[in-house]
C-alpha positions as CSV (number, residue, x, y, z in Angstrom):
1,M,103.0,85.8,101.1
2,G,103.0,84.0,97.8
3,K,102.6,86.6,94.9
4,L,100.9,89.7,95.8
5,I,99.1,92.1,93.5
6,V,98.5,95.8,94.2
7,A,94.8,96.3,94.3
8,E,92.1,99.0,94.1
9,E,90.5,98.0,97.3
10,T,87.4,98.5,99.5
11,C,88.8,100.2,102.5
12,I,86.4,99.0,105.2
13,L,88.0,98.3,108.6
14,P,87.4,94.7,109.6
15,P,85.3,94.8,112.8
16,Y,87.8,92.9,114.8
17,W,90.9,94.8,113.6
18,E,91.3,97.3,116.5
19,E,90.7,94.7,119.2
20,A,93.1,92.4,117.5
21,K,95.8,95.0,117.5
22,V,95.4,95.6,121.2
23,E,95.4,91.9,122.0
24,L,98.4,91.1,119.9
25,M,100.5,94.0,121.3
26,K,99.6,92.9,124.8
27,R,100.6,89.2,124.3
28,D,103.5,89.4,121.7
29,R,106.6,91.6,122.2
30,I,107.3,91.5,118.4
31,M,103.8,92.6,117.5
32,R,104.1,95.3,120.1
33,K,107.0,96.8,118.1
34,L,105.7,95.9,114.6
35,I,102.0,97.0,114.6
36,P,102.6,100.7,115.4
37,Q,104.9,101.0,112.4
38,F,101.9,100.8,110.1
39,G,99.6,103.4,111.7
40,D,96.0,103.1,110.5
41,L,96.7,100.7,107.6
42,H,94.7,97.5,107.7
43,L,93.6,94.5,105.7
44,V,91.0,95.4,103.0
45,S,88.7,93.3,100.9
46,R,88.5,93.1,97.1
47,G,84.8,92.3,97.5
48,D,84.2,90.3,94.4
49,P,84.8,86.5,94.8
50,F,85.5,85.8,91.2
51,L,88.0,88.6,90.8
52,T,89.8,87.6,94.0
53,L,90.2,84.0,92.9
54,A,91.1,84.9,89.3
55,R,93.8,87.2,90.5
56,S,95.1,84.6,92.9
57,I,95.5,82.1,90.2
58,I,97.3,84.6,87.9
59,G,99.7,85.4,90.8
60,Q,100.7,81.8,91.5
61,Q,104.5,81.2,91.1
62,I,105.2,84.5,89.2
63,S,106.5,87.9,90.4
64,V,104.3,90.7,91.6
65,K,105.3,92.8,88.5
66,A,104.6,90.0,86.1
67,A,101.3,89.2,87.7
68,E,100.1,92.8,87.5
69,S,101.1,93.0,83.9
70,V,99.1,89.8,83.1
71,W,96.1,91.2,85.1
72,Q,96.1,94.4,83.2
73,R,96.2,92.7,79.8
74,L,93.4,90.4,80.9
75,L,91.4,93.5,81.8
76,E,92.0,94.9,78.3
77,A,90.5,91.7,76.9
78,C,87.7,91.4,79.5
79,P,87.1,94.9,80.9
80,K,84.4,93.8,83.3
81,C,86.1,90.5,84.0
82,T,82.8,88.7,84.7
83,P,82.6,84.9,84.4
84,A,80.6,85.3,81.2
85,Q,83.0,87.7,79.6
86,V,86.0,85.5,80.4
87,I,84.3,82.4,78.9
88,R,83.5,84.4,75.7
89,A,87.2,85.4,75.5
90,G,88.1,81.7,75.5
91,E,91.4,81.1,73.7
92,K,92.2,84.8,73.6
93,L,93.2,84.5,77.2
94,A,96.5,83.0,76.1
95,T,97.4,86.4,74.4
96,C,97.2,88.1,77.9
97,G,100.4,86.3,79.0
98,L,98.7,83.5,80.7
99,S,100.2,80.0,80.5
100,K,98.0,77.4,78.8
101,R,97.4,75.8,82.1
102,K,96.5,79.0,83.9
103,A,94.2,80.0,81.0
104,E,92.4,76.6,81.5
105,Y,92.2,77.3,85.2
106,I,90.6,80.8,84.7
107,L,88.1,79.4,82.3
108,D,87.2,76.5,84.7
109,L,86.8,79.0,87.5
110,A,84.5,81.2,85.3
111,D,82.5,78.1,84.3
112,H,82.0,77.1,88.0
113,F,80.7,80.7,88.7
114,K,78.5,80.9,85.7
115,A,77.0,77.5,86.2
116,K,76.5,78.3,89.9
117,R,78.5,75.2,90.9
118,V,79.9,77.1,93.8
119,N,77.9,78.5,96.7
120,C,79.6,82.0,96.8
121,D,76.4,83.5,98.3
122,K,76.7,81.1,101.3
123,W,80.5,81.5,101.9
124,T,80.1,84.3,104.4
125,E,78.0,82.0,106.7
126,M,80.2,78.9,106.2
127,E,83.1,77.7,108.5
128,D,86.7,78.3,107.2
129,E,87.3,74.6,106.4
130,A,84.0,74.2,104.6
131,V,84.8,77.1,102.3
132,I,88.3,75.6,101.7
133,A,86.8,72.2,100.9
134,E,84.6,73.7,98.3
135,L,87.2,75.9,96.7
136,I,89.8,73.2,96.3
137,Q,87.4,71.3,94.0
138,I,88.0,73.9,91.4
139,R,91.1,73.3,89.1
140,G,94.0,75.5,89.9
141,I,92.9,76.2,93.5
142,G,94.8,74.6,96.3
143,R,94.7,75.2,100.0
144,W,97.0,78.2,99.9
145,T,94.8,80.0,97.3
146,A,91.7,79.1,99.3
147,E,93.3,80.5,102.5
148,M,94.2,83.7,100.6
149,F,90.5,84.0,99.6
150,L,89.5,83.6,103.3
151,I,91.9,86.4,104.2
152,F,91.5,88.9,101.4
153,N,87.8,88.3,100.4
154,L,86.0,87.1,103.4
155,L,88.3,88.9,105.9
156,R,88.4,85.8,108.2
157,P,90.3,86.8,111.4
158,N,92.1,83.5,112.3
159,I,93.7,82.1,109.2
160,L,97.3,80.8,109.4
161,P,98.6,80.0,105.9
162,L,101.4,77.6,106.8
163,D,102.2,77.0,103.0
164,D,102.8,80.7,102.6
165,V,106.5,81.6,102.0
166,G,105.9,85.2,103.1
167,L,104.5,84.2,106.5
168,L,107.5,81.9,107.1
169,A,109.9,84.6,105.9
170,G,108.2,87.2,108.2
171,I,108.5,84.8,111.2
172,S,112.1,84.1,110.3
173,R,113.1,87.7,110.1
174,N,111.1,89.0,113.1
175,Y,111.3,86.0,115.6
176,F,114.4,84.0,114.6
177,S,117.0,86.6,113.5
178,G,116.7,85.4,109.9
179,E,117.2,81.7,110.6
180,P,115.1,79.3,108.6
181,V,111.8,78.3,110.2
182,S,109.6,75.2,109.9
183,R,105.9,74.8,109.8
184,S,106.1,73.6,113.4
185,D,108.1,76.7,114.4
186,A,105.4,78.8,112.8
187,R,102.6,77.0,114.6
188,E,104.4,77.5,117.9
189,V,104.8,81.3,117.3
190,A,101.3,81.6,116.1
191,A,99.7,79.9,119.1
192,N,100.0,83.2,120.9
193,W,98.0,85.0,118.2
194,E,94.7,83.2,118.3
195,P,92.0,84.1,117.5
196,Y,93.7,86.8,115.3
197,R,96.2,84.9,113.3
198,T,95.2,86.6,110.1
199,V,96.0,90.0,111.7
200,A,99.5,88.9,112.8
201,T,100.1,87.3,109.5
202,W,99.2,90.6,107.7
203,Y,101.6,92.6,109.8
204,L,104.4,90.1,109.1
205,W,103.7,90.4,105.4
206,R,103.9,94.2,105.7
207,S,107.2,93.9,107.5
208,L,108.5,92.4,104.2
209,E,106.4,94.4,101.7
210,P,105.6,98.0,102.4
211,V,103.2,98.5,99.5
212,P,99.4,97.9,100.2
213,V,98.5,94.7,98.6
214,A,95.6,92.2,98.1
215,Y,95.0,89.0,96.3
């Protein structure tokens, strides 16, 4: 789950969501119990690629509360939070509570978008791994952040973020009675979820965190 940030979201139901719920409940006894607990709630998209990635960088390795505080201060300095506005803010980003390194990452991200060194208009048509390969070329973005982007921005249905502590915690709690789980344990459990691993992951996150969240 990493660090999640409460979001003002675009509440469009992913086209595969209802079918995924039915399939997961049919195949997986844990999902059969878990999914009905959350009614009509579902994954939602932030919609703007730059905002999604900027918030993901801010949320790395800090608490939800701290990340939200930093984000709000960033919005005070850059109300529209466009790449151009962030670049103009420059060194002022440090006053928003960002570490020097994270400020550099946000500026580098903004520069990539402003200079069109990323193909964000093509991401919706690209394969998952191709999007990840492009995103990890940007400073401060590793595979986990790229996977969060695929889930929370592009709404890809079959992402399994094995580096995500929340996913492992959710599998531990729901499938292993709280015992620690390995990546191989997670893969074995998730084999039953394809092609809807994103959906199962989202419900496991919700089993740990009851507030609607997005990256």
